[in-house]
C-alpha positions as CSV (number, residue, x, y, z in Angstrom):
1,M,-33.5,30.3,47.5
2,S,-35.5,32.5,45.3
3,P,-39.1,33.0,47.0
4,W,-40.5,33.6,43.4
5,L,-39.2,30.6,41.9
6,P,-40.3,27.0,42.5
7,S,-37.0,25.3,43.0
8,I,-34.8,22.6,45.1
9,A,-32.1,23.5,47.6
10,Y,-28.6,22.4,46.7
11,G,-27.1,19.3,48.7
12,N,-24.3,19.6,50.8
13,G,-21.8,17.7,48.9
14,N,-20.6,15.4,51.6
15,G,-18.5,13.4,49.8
16,G,-19.4,10.7,47.1
17,Y,-18.9,7.3,45.7
18,W,-15.6,8.3,43.8
19,D,-13.6,10.2,46.6
20,P,-11.0,11.0,47.2
21,V,-10.4,13.6,44.2
22,T,-7.0,12.8,42.4
23,S,-7.4,15.4,39.6
24,T,-5.0,18.2,39.5
25,I,-8.0,20.7,38.8
26,N,-11.4,21.0,40.0
27,W,-13.9,23.3,38.2
28,C,-16.6,25.5,39.5
29,E,-19.5,23.2,40.0
30,E,-19.8,22.0,43.4
31,D,-18.8,18.4,43.9
32,Y,-21.6,15.8,44.9
33,Y,-24.3,18.1,45.3
34,A,-27.0,16.1,43.5
35,T,-26.1,12.6,43.9
36,P,-23.1,10.5,45.1
37,Y,-22.4,9.0,41.9
38,F,-21.3,12.3,39.9
39,A,-18.7,14.5,41.1
40,E,-19.9,17.1,38.8
41,I,-23.1,16.1,37.5
42,V,-23.8,19.0,34.9
43,N,-20.2,18.9,33.6
44,T,-20.7,15.2,33.1
45,L,-23.8,15.0,31.5
46,T,-23.2,17.9,29.1
47,N,-20.9,15.6,27.5
48,L,-23.7,13.4,26.2
49,L,-23.9,15.9,23.5
50,F,-20.3,14.9,22.0
51,V,-21.4,11.6,22.3
52,Y,-24.7,12.4,20.0
53,F,-22.7,14.4,17.4
54,A,-20.0,11.8,17.1
55,Y,-22.9,9.0,16.4
56,L,-24.0,11.6,13.6
57,G,-20.7,12.2,11.9
58,I,-19.8,8.6,12.2
59,Q,-23.1,7.5,10.7
60,S,-22.5,10.2,8.0
61,C,-18.9,9.3,6.8
62,R,-20.4,6.0,6.5
63,K,-23.1,6.9,4.7
64,Q,-21.8,9.4,2.3
65,G,-18.4,8.0,1.6
66,H,-16.3,10.6,3.2
67,D,-12.2,9.9,3.4
68,T,-11.5,7.7,6.2
69,I,-9.4,10.4,8.1
70,F,-12.7,12.2,9.0
71,L,-14.4,8.9,10.1
72,V,-11.1,8.5,12.2
73,S,-11.7,12.2,13.5
74,F,-14.9,11.8,15.0
75,I,-13.9,8.8,16.5
76,G,-11.2,11.2,18.5
77,Y,-14.2,13.7,19.3
78,L,-16.4,10.9,20.5
79,L,-13.2,9.8,22.8
80,V,-13.1,13.4,23.9
81,G,-16.6,13.6,25.1
82,T,-16.1,10.1,26.7
83,G,-13.3,11.2,28.4
84,S,-14.4,14.3,29.9
85,F,-17.6,12.6,30.7
86,L,-15.6,10.1,33.0
87,F,-13.3,12.8,34.3
88,H,-16.3,15.2,35.6
89,A,-18.2,12.0,36.9
90,T,-15.0,11.2,39.1
91,L,-12.6,13.9,39.4
92,K,-9.9,11.2,39.1
93,Y,-6.4,11.9,37.2
94,P,-6.4,9.2,34.8
95,M,-9.6,10.2,33.7
96,Q,-8.3,13.8,33.8
97,L,-5.5,12.7,30.9
98,V,-8.0,10.7,28.8
99,D,-10.3,14.1,28.8
100,E,-7.3,16.5,28.2
101,L,-5.1,14.4,25.9
102,S,-7.6,13.0,23.6
103,M,-8.4,16.9,22.7
104,I,-4.8,16.9,21.7
105,Y,-4.6,14.0,19.8
106,T,-7.8,14.6,17.9
107,T,-6.3,18.0,16.7
108,C,-3.3,16.3,15.5
109,L,-5.4,13.9,13.4
110,M,-6.9,17.0,12.0
111,C,-3.6,18.6,10.9
112,Y,-2.4,15.5,9.4
113,A,-5.8,15.8,7.2
114,T,-5.1,19.6,6.6
115,F,-1.2,19.3,5.9
116,S,-0.9,15.9,4.0
117,Y,-3.3,16.7,1.4
118,S,-2.1,16.5,-2.1
119,R,1.5,15.6,-0.7
120,S,3.9,13.0,-1.5
121,R,3.7,9.7,0.4
122,L,7.0,10.7,2.0
123,F,6.1,13.5,3.3
124,S,2.7,12.2,4.6
125,L,4.9,9.7,6.6
126,Y,7.2,12.3,8.1
127,L,4.4,14.6,8.8
128,A,2.8,11.5,10.7
129,L,6.1,10.9,12.6
130,F,6.2,14.6,13.4
131,L,2.8,14.8,14.9
132,L,3.3,11.5,16.8
133,S,6.4,12.6,18.4
134,L,4.7,15.7,19.3
135,A,1.5,13.8,20.9
136,I,4.1,12.0,22.9
137,F,5.9,14.8,24.1
138,I,2.6,16.6,24.8
139,T,1.6,13.9,26.7
140,L,5.1,13.0,28.5
141,Y,5.9,16.6,29.6
142,Y,2.2,17.3,30.8
143,H,2.3,14.3,32.7
144,Y,5.5,15.5,34.1
145,L,4.5,19.4,34.9
146,Q,0.6,18.5,35.8
147,D,-0.1,22.2,35.0
148,P,-3.5,22.5,33.2
149,A,-2.0,25.8,31.6
150,F,0.4,24.0,29.5
151,H,-2.3,21.4,27.8
152,Q,-4.7,24.6,27.1
153,N,-1.9,26.6,25.6
154,A,-0.9,23.6,23.2
155,Y,-4.6,22.9,22.1
156,A,-4.8,26.4,21.7
157,I,-2.1,26.7,19.5
158,L,-2.8,23.5,17.4
159,T,-6.3,24.5,16.6
160,A,-5.1,28.0,15.9
161,V,-2.5,26.6,13.1
162,V,-5.3,24.0,11.7
163,L,-7.9,26.5,11.2
164,T,-5.3,28.9,10.0
165,R,-4.0,26.4,7.4
166,S,-7.4,25.2,6.3
167,M,-8.8,28.7,5.6
168,Y,-5.8,29.7,3.8
169,V,-6.1,26.4,1.5
170,M,-9.9,27.2,1.1
171,E,-9.4,30.8,0.1
172,L,-6.5,29.8,-2.5
173,S,-8.1,26.8,-3.9
174,L,-11.9,28.0,-4.4
175,R,-11.8,32.1,-4.6
176,P,-11.7,32.8,-8.1
177,R,-9.3,35.5,-8.3
178,L,-6.7,33.2,-7.0
179,K,-7.1,30.3,-9.0
180,Q,-5.6,29.7,-12.3
181,S,-6.3,32.8,-14.6
182,E,-6.9,32.5,-18.2
183,N,-3.4,33.5,-19.1
184,E,-2.1,31.0,-16.8
185,Y,-4.3,28.5,-18.5
186,K,-2.6,29.6,-21.8
187,L,0.7,29.5,-20.9
188,L,0.2,25.8,-19.4
189,H,-1.9,24.5,-22.4
190,K,0.0,26.4,-24.9
191,R,-3.5,27.9,-26.3
192,S,-6.4,30.2,-25.2
193,M,-9.7,28.6,-23.6
194,T,-12.5,28.1,-26.1
195,V,-15.7,29.7,-25.7
196,D,-17.2,26.7,-24.2
197,E,-14.4,26.5,-21.9
198,K,-14.7,29.9,-20.8
199,L,-18.7,29.5,-20.3
200,V,-17.7,26.2,-18.1
201,S,-14.8,28.1,-15.9
202,Q,-17.5,31.1,-15.4
203,G,-19.6,28.7,-14.4
204,E,-17.7,27.1,-12.1
205,D,-16.5,30.4,-10.7
206,R,-20.1,31.4,-9.5
207,R,-20.5,27.7,-8.0
208,D,-17.1,28.1,-6.0
209,R,-18.1,31.6,-4.7
210,K,-21.3,30.1,-3.4
211,I,-19.8,27.5,-1.8
212,L,-17.0,29.9,-0.4
213,G,-19.9,32.0,1.1
214,M,-21.5,29.1,2.7
215,M,-18.0,28.1,4.3
216,W,-17.4,31.3,5.6
217,A,-20.7,31.1,7.4
218,M,-20.2,27.7,8.7
219,I,-16.5,29.2,10.0
220,G,-18.3,32.4,11.5
221,F,-21.0,30.2,13.5
222,G,-18.7,27.5,14.6
223,L,-15.7,29.8,15.6
224,T,-18.4,32.2,17.0
225,T,-19.9,29.3,19.3
226,F,-16.5,28.0,20.2
227,L,-15.0,31.1,21.5
228,G,-18.5,32.0,23.1
229,G,-18.1,28.9,24.9
230,F,-14.4,29.9,25.8
231,F,-15.6,33.4,27.0
232,I,-18.3,31.8,29.3
233,W,-16.0,29.1,30.9
234,H,-13.4,32.1,31.5
235,L,-16.1,34.0,33.5
236,D,-16.8,30.9,35.3
237,N,-13.5,30.7,36.6
238,V,-12.8,34.2,37.3
239,Y,-16.5,34.6,39.1
240,C,-16.7,31.3,40.6
241,S,-17.3,32.3,44.3
242,K,-20.1,34.6,43.2
243,L,-21.6,32.3,40.8
244,R,-21.8,29.7,43.4
245,V,-23.8,31.9,45.7
246,W,-26.2,33.0,43.3
247,R,-26.8,29.3,42.3
248,R,-27.5,28.5,45.9
249,E,-29.7,31.2,46.2
250,I,-32.0,30.8,43.4
251,G,-31.8,26.8,43.7
252,L,-32.3,23.9,41.4
253,P,-32.8,23.2,38.4
254,W,-32.2,27.2,37.7
255,G,-28.7,27.2,39.3
256,I,-27.8,24.5,36.5
257,I,-27.8,27.8,33.9
258,L,-25.1,29.4,35.5
259,E,-22.6,26.5,35.3
260,G,-20.0,27.8,32.7
261,H,-18.2,24.9,32.1
262,G,-21.3,23.1,31.1
263,W,-21.7,25.9,28.7
264,W,-18.3,25.7,27.7
265,H,-19.0,21.4,26.6
266,L,-21.9,22.6,24.6
267,M,-20.6,25.4,22.7
268,T,-16.9,24.1,22.1
269,G,-18.7,20.7,21.2
270,T,-21.1,22.2,18.6
271,G,-18.1,24.6,17.2
272,A,-15.7,21.4,16.9
273,Y,-18.6,19.3,14.9
274,F,-19.1,22.5,12.6
275,Y,-15.1,22.2,12.0
276,I,-15.0,18.8,11.0
277,T,-18.1,19.0,8.9
278,W,-16.4,22.0,7.2
279,G,-13.1,20.1,6.6
280,I,-15.2,17.2,4.9
281,W,-16.7,19.6,2.5
282,L,-13.3,21.3,2.0
283,R,-11.7,17.9,1.2
284,H,-14.2,17.2,-1.4
285,C,-13.9,20.6,-3.0
286,L,-10.2,20.2,-3.1
287,N,-10.6,16.9,-5.0
288,G,-12.7,18.8,-7.5
289,R,-16.1,16.9,-6.5
290,Q,-18.2,20.0,-5.7
291,D,-20.9,18.9,-8.0
292,E,-20.9,15.6,-6.3
293,Y,-21.3,16.8,-2.6
294,D,-23.1,19.4,-1.3
295,L,-23.9,21.2,2.2
296,S,-27.3,20.3,3.9
297,W,-27.8,23.3,6.3
298,P,-31.4,24.0,6.3
299,R,-31.6,26.2,9.2
300,V,-28.7,27.9,11.2
301,W,-29.6,26.2,14.3
302,S,-29.6,23.0,12.8
303,L,-26.4,20.8,12.2
304,P,-24.8,20.8,8.7
305,E,-24.1,17.4,7.1
306,I,-22.0,17.1,3.9
307,V,-24.5,14.9,1.3
308,R,-23.8,13.2,-2.0
309,T,-25.9,15.1,-4.7
310,K,-28.4,12.6,-6.9
311,S,-27.8,12.1,-10.6
312,L,-31.0,12.1,-12.6
313,N,-31.4,8.4,-12.4
314,G,-31.2,8.7,-8.5
315,D,-28.0,7.2,-8.2
316,A,-25.2,8.9,-6.3
317,R,-22.8,10.5,-8.5
318,S,-19.6,9.1,-6.1
319,D,-18.6,6.0,-5.5
320,P,-18.5,5.7,-1.9
321,S,-16.1,2.6,-1.9
322,K,-13.4,4.9,-3.6
323,K,-11.9,6.3,-0.4
324,K,-8.7,8.1,0.2
325,I,-7.0,8.6,3.5
């Protein structure tokens, strides 16, 4: 224990309420050192961020009239946090499955939202069946292998696919030089743009460039936070034995700062929230509703929200009852 910091010594962790441990993986945080009711108290309580952010997201979807798929995604996000809370509190294998597989299911929901947009009902049906089959396969094969590396790789691949596709669609749909040119307009409509149409088009291009800039800022912040959490978690795994010694040397509560998996929860939870919020804004832009919805993100350290803009009479321009899947 450090002589220059007021601190409390770590407990011995002689077992707890949920013993024995049945999960296939146990993280670097020591078990039951603070209370017999939470196996990993920091890894447990940091999941409350998911619960709080999910509440904000669900409330925003209901209030602002966002598409139903994003409401379901925030419910999945809530399930991730709840499952992780129960897993780290108990270190039981069934709770481990709830934690890890809910991450796969929620990412599959975002995959459906990304790839089904503006496609036919038949394509959307086949996509839903494919993603359902994929989720079932990952569930069964992971239960058979019981190898966390398989889950981590599957989650990483799904996340990379969804993120790459979303960025491609964003650029293709909003970047002015990638949208319909004046010559393409002439071929499609059999006439040239009028002066007023050109002015409107130029104004929309300026608007979309501004939106793109803000979207890339959201992506940069969210992705940096997410990957930063992954990096800290990796260090937590590699240097676990040293970190445990250091935590005991400085005591509580200062040792909490060195709980890398807890930082992983906080940072990936924040990054995931940014991704879902960006997906909401992108969907409204793809629907041509850039003037009806705007980003509210007053400070970098605050949470972004997509809100309906107000018309001159104070009423929302969009009808929240007209939702799409």
